[in-house]
C-alpha positions as CSV (number, residue, x, y, z in Angstrom):
1,M,112.4,80.0,25.1
2,G,111.0,80.9,28.5
3,A,114.4,82.0,29.7
4,I,114.8,84.4,26.8
5,V,111.4,86.0,27.5
6,A,112.1,86.3,31.2
7,T,115.5,87.9,30.4
8,I,113.9,90.4,28.0
9,S,111.2,91.1,30.6
10,H,113.8,91.8,33.3
11,I,115.9,94.0,31.0
12,T,112.8,96.0,30.0
13,A,111.8,96.4,33.7
14,A,115.3,97.6,34.6
15,V,115.3,100.1,31.7
16,V,111.9,101.4,32.7
17,H,113.0,101.7,36.3
18,V,116.1,103.7,35.3
19,I,113.9,106.0,33.2
20,K,111.5,106.6,36.1
21,I,114.2,107.7,38.5
22,P,114.6,111.4,37.4
23,F,110.8,111.8,37.4
24,K,110.6,110.5,40.9
25,I,113.2,113.0,42.0
26,L,111.4,115.8,40.3
27,Y,108.1,114.8,41.9
28,A,109.8,114.7,45.4
29,F,111.3,118.1,44.7
30,W,107.9,119.5,43.6
31,L,106.3,118.1,46.8
32,Q,108.9,120.0,48.8
33,I,108.5,123.4,47.1
34,K,104.7,123.2,46.4
35,P,103.7,125.1,49.6
36,Y,106.1,127.9,48.8
37,M,105.0,128.1,45.2
38,M,101.4,128.4,46.4
39,I,102.3,131.3,48.7
40,F,104.2,132.9,45.8
41,G,101.3,132.5,43.5
42,H,99.0,134.1,46.1
43,H,101.4,137.1,46.4
44,I,101.5,137.5,42.6
45,Q,97.7,137.6,42.5
46,M,97.6,140.2,45.2
47,S,100.2,142.3,43.4
48,G,98.2,142.1,40.2
49,S,95.1,143.3,42.1
50,D,96.9,146.1,43.7
51,L,98.4,147.2,40.3
52,S,94.9,147.1,38.7
53,N,93.4,149.1,41.6
54,G,96.2,151.6,41.3
55,F,95.7,152.1,37.6
56,A,91.9,152.4,38.1
57,S,92.5,155.1,40.8
58,L,94.9,156.9,38.6
59,G,92.3,156.9,35.8
60,K,89.7,158.3,38.1
61,F,92.1,161.0,39.4
62,G,93.0,161.9,35.8
63,S,89.3,162.2,34.9
64,L,88.7,164.4,37.9
65,I,91.6,166.7,37.0
66,S,90.7,167.0,33.3
67,S,87.0,167.6,33.8
68,S,86.1,171.3,33.5
69,K,83.5,172.8,35.8
C-alpha cells in the first residue's frame, strides 16, 4: 500500500513540475524585459501628458481667436 501511495505522489510531483516549466520560463522572460517595459510605460505617460497639454493649448488658442473685442 505504501509503494502505491509513494508512486502516486511521485507521479503527481512530476506532473506539477512539468506544468510549472512554462510559467518559470515566462517569469524569467518578464524579469528580462521588465526594465524596458517600465521605460516604455514612462514614455507613454509623457506622451499622454504632452497630448493633453497640446489640446489644452489649442483650446485656449481657439478661445482667444473666437472672442470678439
